[in-house]
N, C-alpha and C positions, 0 to 999 in steps of 0.2 A: 891186424886195424883193426879200428872201433872204427863203427859204423858214424860216422859221422849228417846229422841230422841240422838241417836252422832249427836256429832256440828261438823258441813262441812266448815264455813265458816265463816265471821264477824260478823252476824244479825246472828246468829243460837248462839255463845256465849252468843251477848251481851242479847239475852234472857237468855241466862239461869244461866249469871250474876245475873240479876234481878227477876230472880226466888228462886234460893240462900241466894240473900237476903235480902227474910222475915225471913230466919230463923235465921240471925245474931243475935237481940236480944235477942232471945228467940228459944235457939238451942230448937229441939223436943228429944226427950227420943229413947235408943237406944232400936230399935226390938218391932217397930209402922209402919201403913204407913205415917207419916212423917218424920219418926227419918232414913229408909229404900230413901224417894226421898228426902234425904238429903244428904242421904251417895254415893247413884246414879252422880247426881250429882254435887260432891263434884270430881269422874270420873270422867264422861265428859269434869268435866273443864277441871282438870289435864291433864286427856291425849290429849286435842285441844291445852294445851296450850306448854307440852310437846315439841305436836312435828310442832307444830307453830313459836314455842320460841327456836329452839333447843341451844343447850351453848354445844361444842367444851368442853371438857377437856382440862382446862391448859397441858402442856409440858411442862421438862424441865425449859428450862430455863426462862421461863413465875414462876415456884415454887422456882426456887433456887433468881432470884428476889423478888419475894415478901418474899421470910425465908428473905432477906436482909434486908428488908423494913420496914417488922414484930419484927424481931429479937435484929435490932441497930449491930447487923451482918454488913461487909462492903465487898466492893470485893478486901481488901488485906485478908483475911479472905479468901475469894474465893479463889484469887489465892495458897495462902500456901496448901488450898485441891487440887486444880488443876494442882498444879508444874508452876508457875509462873503467872504477869500479865496480857502478854499476850495472856496467853493459857484462864485464866477468860471472857476479852473481849472478845478473836471471840466464847466467847463459851454461853455471854446472849447477843451478835448482833449473832446469831445462822451462824457463818462461821466458828462455829464447831464442833464436834460431841462429845461426851464424848467415853474415855475409858471407861472399864471395872476398870480396876484400879479407874478412876474418879468417877466410879456410887461407887462402890463401898466404900469411901471415905465420897460425898456426904451422899449415908445411911449409913455409919454409925455415922456423925461424925454429921448430920445437920437429921437425920428421914427424910429424904423425901424418901419417900416410894417405892423400887424398881421398879414397875410397871410402873410409871411416869417414870423414871430415864434411863429405859431402850425402853422403848415407844417412834418409828421411830417421828422426829418432821423436819419440811422443815429446810431446810440451806438458805439464802437470795437470793436470785434465781441470785443478779448478782454478785455475789463473787459466786468461783468455791470451795469448800474444802478445806483444804491448805496438803499438800503432806501426805501422812498415816495416814487421820483421813478417815475413813471410817467408817459408819458410826452403832456408837454401836459396834465395831472389839473384838471382846471378847481374 
């Protein structure tokens, strides 16, 4: 069994990848020293990669844009849910926050998780919020 240590830099990562690669063609049996080594290498590599290349979760404008692209919906559908074309454009361009009514509509119609819709997101720094558009106003 290999001496498995935490991965602290790219050299450690490269060595760990080389070590785990030998198991790819012949995956070890569970509950064996080789299986334990494989499991531990998977854990330390995964931990390092999550820390090194962390991916921020998508926010409401990103998820709505992806829904439009993935489902064949269009901006007109979003405008209907948000109240107008300008509201939809302002939301997608990060110039306006969603209201609770809009959050409820997107959740009910497009099944976007509430956790995504109520999570704060940044407005574009070059624009100021539109009058009356407080962050996720209750």
